[in-house]
GUZA-148871 format. One line per 3 residues: their letters; for each residue z, y, x of C-alpha. Coordinates in nm, 2 decimals, padded with zeros to 4 digits, m for minus. Each point is the difference from the previous one (the first is absolute). Layout:
! GUZA-148871
A> Z:Y:X ~ ... $
This chain:
! GUZA-148871
XXX> m09.07:03.38:m09.29 ~ m00.20:m00.11:m00.30 ~ 00.08:00.09:m00.35 $
XXX> 00.22:m00.27:m00.17 ~ m00.21:m00.24:m00.21 ~ 00.13:m00.10:m00.34 $
XXX> m00.16:m00.27:m00.22 ~ 00.04:m00.14:m00.34 ~ 00.21:m00.27:00.15 $
XXX> 00.30:00.24:m00.01 ~ 00.01:m00.09:m00.37 ~ 00.10:m00.36:00.10 $
XXX> 00.30:00.14:00.18 ~ 00.09:00.20:m00.31 ~ m00.04:m00.31:m00.20 $
XXX> 00.23:m00.20:00.22 ~ 00.28:00.26:m00.03 ~ m00.06:00.01:m00.38 $
XXX> 00.05:m00.38:m00.02 ~ 00.32:00.01:00.20 ~ 00.13:00.28:m00.23 $
XXX> m00.08:m00.19:m00.31 ~ 00.19:m00.30:00.13 ~ 00.30:00.22:00.04 $
XXX> m00.04:00.24:m00.29 ~ 00.34:m00.08:m00.16 ~ 00.18:00.12:00.31 $
XXX> m00.23:00.31:00.02 ~ 00.04:00.10:m00.36 ~ 00.36:00.13:00.00 $
XXX> m00.05:00.28:00.26 ~ m00.31:00.12:m00.19 ~ 00.20:00.07:m00.32 $
XXX> 00.37:00.02:00.08 ~ 00.01:00.25:00.29 ~ m00.22:00.26:m00.17 $
XXX> 00.21:m00.04:m00.32 ~ 00.32:00.07:00.20 ~ m00.15:00.30:00.18 $
XXX> m00.16:00.16:m00.30 ~ 00.30:m00.05:m00.22 ~ 00.26:00.12:00.25 $
XXX> m00.19:00.30:00.12 ~ m00.21:00.08:m00.31 ~ 00.29:m00.01:m00.24 $
XXX> 00.30:00.05:00.23 ~ m00.12:00.27:00.25 ~ m00.25:00.14:m00.25 $
XXX> 00.29:00.11:m00.22 ~ 00.10:00.26:00.26 ~ m00.36:00.13:00.07 $
XXX> m00.15:00.31:m00.15 ~ m00.31:m00.11:m00.18 ~ m00.18:00.34:00.04 $
XXX> m00.01:m00.05:00.38 ~ m00.22:m00.31:m00.05 ~ m00.27:00.16:m00.22 $
XXX> 00.13:m00.14:m00.33 ~ 00.08:m00.35:m00.10 ~ 00.30:m00.21:00.10 $
XXX> 00.10:m00.09:00.35 ~ m00.10:m00.36:m00.08 ~ m00.35:00.12:m00.08 $
XXX> m00.01:00.18:00.34 ~ 00.16:m00.29:00.19 ~ m00.20:m00.30:m00.13 $
XXX> m00.34:00.09:00.16 ~ 00.18:00.08:00.33 ~ 00.17:m00.34:00.00 $
XXX> m00.34:m00.16:m00.07 ~ m00.15:00.17:00.30 ~ 00.30:m00.08:00.22 $
XXX> 00.01:m00.37:m00.09 ~ m00.37:m00.04:00.06 ~ 00.09:00.11:00.36 $
XXX> 00.29:m00.25:00.02 ~ m00.21:m00.29:m00.13 ~ m00.29:00.06:00.24 $
XXX> 00.23:00.08:00.29 ~ 00.22:m00.31:m00.03 ~ m00.30:m00.22:m00.04 $
XXX> m00.17:00.13:00.31 ~ 00.31:00.02:00.22 ~ 00.24:m00.29:m00.06 $
XXX> m00.25:m00.21:m00.19 ~ m00.29:00.04:00.25 ~ 00.23:m00.04:00.30 $
XXX> 00.14:m00.33:m00.13 ~ m00.35:m00.13:m00.07 ~ m00.13:00.12:00.34 $
XXX> 00.29:m00.09:00.24 ~ 00.22:m00.26:m00.18 ~ m00.23:m00.20:m00.22 $
XXX> m00.31:00.05:00.22 ~ m00.21:00.04:m00.31 ~ m00.23:00.24:00.17 $
XXX> m00.08:m00.24:00.28 ~ m00.08:m00.27:m00.25 ~ m00.23:00.23:m00.21 $
XXX> m00.20:00.14:00.30 ~ m00.07:m00.35:00.11 ~ m00.23:m00.01:m00.30 $
XXX> m00.31:00.23:m00.05 ~ 00.24:00.27:m00.12 ~ 00.04:00.27:00.28 $
XXX> 00.29:00.21:00.08 ~ m00.13:00.31:m00.19 ~ m00.04:m00.22:m00.31 $
XXX> 00.36:m00.12:00.03 ~ 00.15:00.35:00.03 ~ m00.22:00.14:m00.27 $
XXX> 00.10:m00.28:m00.23 ~ 00.37:00.07:00.08 ~ m00.04:00.37:m00.08 $
XXX> m00.19:m00.08:m00.32 ~ 00.28:m00.23:m00.11 ~ 00.26:00.27:00.08 $
XXX> m00.20:00.24:m00.22 ~ 00.00:m00.27:m00.28 ~ 00.38:m00.02:00.03 $
XXX> 00.01:00.38:m00.03 ~ m00.21:m00.02:m00.32 ~ 00.23:m00.27:m00.15 $
XXX> 00.30:00.22:00.08 ~ m00.16:00.30:m00.16 ~ m00.06:m00.20:m00.32 $
XXX> 00.35:m00.14:m00.01 ~ 00.17:00.34:00.05 ~ m00.23:00.16:m00.25 $
XXX> 00.11:m00.26:m00.26 ~ 00.36:00.05:00.08 ~ m00.04:00.38:m00.04 $
XXX> m00.16:m00.05:m00.34 ~ 00.28:m00.23:m00.10 ~ 00.24:00.29:00.09 $
XXX> m00.19:00.25:m00.21 ~ m00.25:00.15:00.24 ~ m00.33:00.06:m00.18 $
XXX> m00.28:00.05:00.25 ~ m00.33:00.18:m00.07 ~ m00.32:m00.21:m00.04 $
XXX> m00.09:00.11:00.35 ~ 00.28:m00.21:00.13 ~ m00.24:m00.30:00.00 $
XXX> m00.15:00.17:00.31 ~ 00.33:m00.06:00.18 ~ m00.11:m00.36:00.04 $
XXX> m00.29:00.05:00.23 ~ 00.20:00.27:00.17 ~ 00.28:m00.25:00.07 $
XXX> m00.25:m00.23:00.15 ~ m00.13:00.28:00.23 ~ 00.35:00.10:00.10 $
XXX> 00.07:m00.37:00.07 ~ m00.29:00.00:00.25 ~ 00.12:00.32:00.16 $
XXX> 00.37:m00.11:00.04 ~ m00.10:m00.35:00.08 ~ m00.23:00.12:00.28 $
XXX> 00.27:00.22:00.14 ~ 00.24:m00.29:00.00 ~ m00.25:m00.24:00.15 $
XXX> m00.06:00.24:00.29 ~ 00.37:00.00:00.08 ~ 00.01:m00.38:m00.04 $
XXX> m00.27:m00.04:00.26 ~ 00.22:00.19:00.25 ~ 00.34:m00.15:m00.10 $
XXX> 00.14:m00.22:00.28 ~ 00.25:m00.16:m00.23 ~ 00.09:m00.02:m00.37 $
XXX> 00.31:00.21:00.06 ~ m00.22:00.29:00.10 ~ m00.08:00.06:m00.36 $
XXX> 00.35:00.15:m00.04 ~ m00.13:00.30:00.19 ~ m00.31:00.03:m00.22 $
XXX> 00.19:m00.01:m00.33 ~ 00.27:00.24:00.13 ~ m00.23:00.25:00.17 $
XXX> m00.31:m00.02:m00.22 ~ 00.05:m00.16:m00.33 ~ 00.33:00.15:m00.09 $
XXX> m00.11:00.37:00.07 ~ m00.31:m00.06:m00.21 ~ 00.21:m00.13:m00.28 $
XXX> 00.24:00.29:m00.01 ~ m00.23:00.29:00.11 ~ m00.32:m00.10:m00.19 $
XXX> 00.08:00.17:m00.33 ~ 00.12:m00.32:m00.17 ~ 00.34:00.14:m00.12 $
XXX> m00.05:00.37:00.00 ~ m00.27:00.26:00.03 ~ m00.08:00.09:00.37 $
XXX> 00.04:00.37:m00.09 ~ 00.37:m00.05:m00.01 ~ 00.00:m00.07:00.38 $
XXX> 00.03:00.27:00.27 ~ m00.35:00.15:00.07 ~ m00.06:m00.17:00.34 $
XXX> 00.12:m00.34:m00.12 ~ m00.20:00.03:m00.32 ~ m00.32:00.07:00.20 $
XXX> 00.07:m00.31:00.22 ~ 00.08:m00.21:m00.30 ~ m00.33:00.09:m00.18 $
XXX> m00.19:m00.17:00.28 ~ 00.18:m00.33:00.00 ~ m00.22:m00.27:m00.17 $
XXX> 00.25:m00.05:m00.29 ~ m00.04:00.36:m00.12 ~ m00.37:m00.01:m00.11 $
XXX> 00.06:m00.34:m00.15 ~ 00.29:00.12:m00.21 ~ m00.20:00.31:m00.10 $
XXX> m00.29:m00.21:m00.13 ~ 00.21:m00.26:m00.18 ~ 00.22:00.27:m00.16 $
XXX> m00.31:00.20:m00.12 ~ m00.17:m00.31:m00.14 ~ 00.32:m00.11:m00.18 $
XXX> 00.05:00.34:m00.15 ~ m00.37:00.06:m00.08 ~ 00.01:00.33:00.20 $
XXX> m00.30:m00.01:00.24 ~ m00.08:00.29:00.23 ~ m00.25:00.07:00.29 $
XXX> 00.26:m00.05:00.27 ~ 00.01:m00.37:m00.08 ~ m00.35:m00.04:00.16 $
XXX> 00.15:00.10:00.34 ~ 00.29:m00.24:m00.05 ~ m00.25:m00.28:m00.07 $
XXX> m00.21:00.09:00.30 ~ 00.31:00.01:00.22 ~ 00.10:m00.35:m00.12 $
XXX> m00.35:m00.14:00.06 ~ 00.00:00.15:00.35 ~ 00.34:m00.14:00.09 $
XXX> m00.10:m00.34:m00.14 ~ m00.33:m00.02:00.19 ~ 00.16:00.11:00.32 $
XXX> 00.29:m00.24:00.00 ~ m00.21:m00.28:m00.13 ~ m00.24:00.03:00.29 $
XXX> 00.28:00.04:00.25 ~ 00.19:m00.30:m00.13 ~ m00.32:m00.22:00.04 $
XXX> m00.05:00.11:00.36 ~ 00.37:m00.03:00.09 ~ 00.05:m00.34:m00.16 $
XXX> m00.31:m00.14:00.17 ~ 00.14:00.11:00.34 ~ 00.33:m00.17:m00.08 $
XXX> m00.15:m00.33:m00.12 ~ m00.26:m00.03:00.27 ~ 00.20:m00.04:00.32 $
């Protein structure tokens, strides 16, 4: 098996998805702003009223929650794009077949799809950050580094989702992926509470799920509280992203070439 070959033509696939998005931007705009506003308002102000602030290292619960929601929704954006979105383009619209009939190869198509998913994650991070600021969350200047991190996390989660899509026999199979993979990452990745509040065994397991290092980095950048442990979190994210990116290219080639 040869190593997957990716060329600059993958940018054309990204460009194609961008153009489709821009033609539908009015329909896409509402979830970017309204859903984070509802979650941050309901949990930040409602649930936050009952939470002891000292347990969160100072600041309000809204300050603690906002970077966690940013990390979580970068996952959702990339995952939805590389599951339902990619499956529809691959199986229902036959977009992949049309593209690979041109000089663009399969690896370029999948790379372009994952890069577009990462772009969606970046846009989501910007939108939620603005919503948080409108609600009174004041991030540190280091929060600007959340943007490239959101893009990297989009690559990681998009690659994980794309690998599952390459194996999915039908669109209904994604119900298993979201129930058994995405939902546990959402609730046990440190988004809503510190992992130290979990039982020891569960906390150790939760610390290894991809969401946990992502939340750690985003929260540290948002609060301007960097520490050496973040280097290991970043290396862990890079390793997962590279592994699943490569696997998704290989697996998708096997699926498309029959």
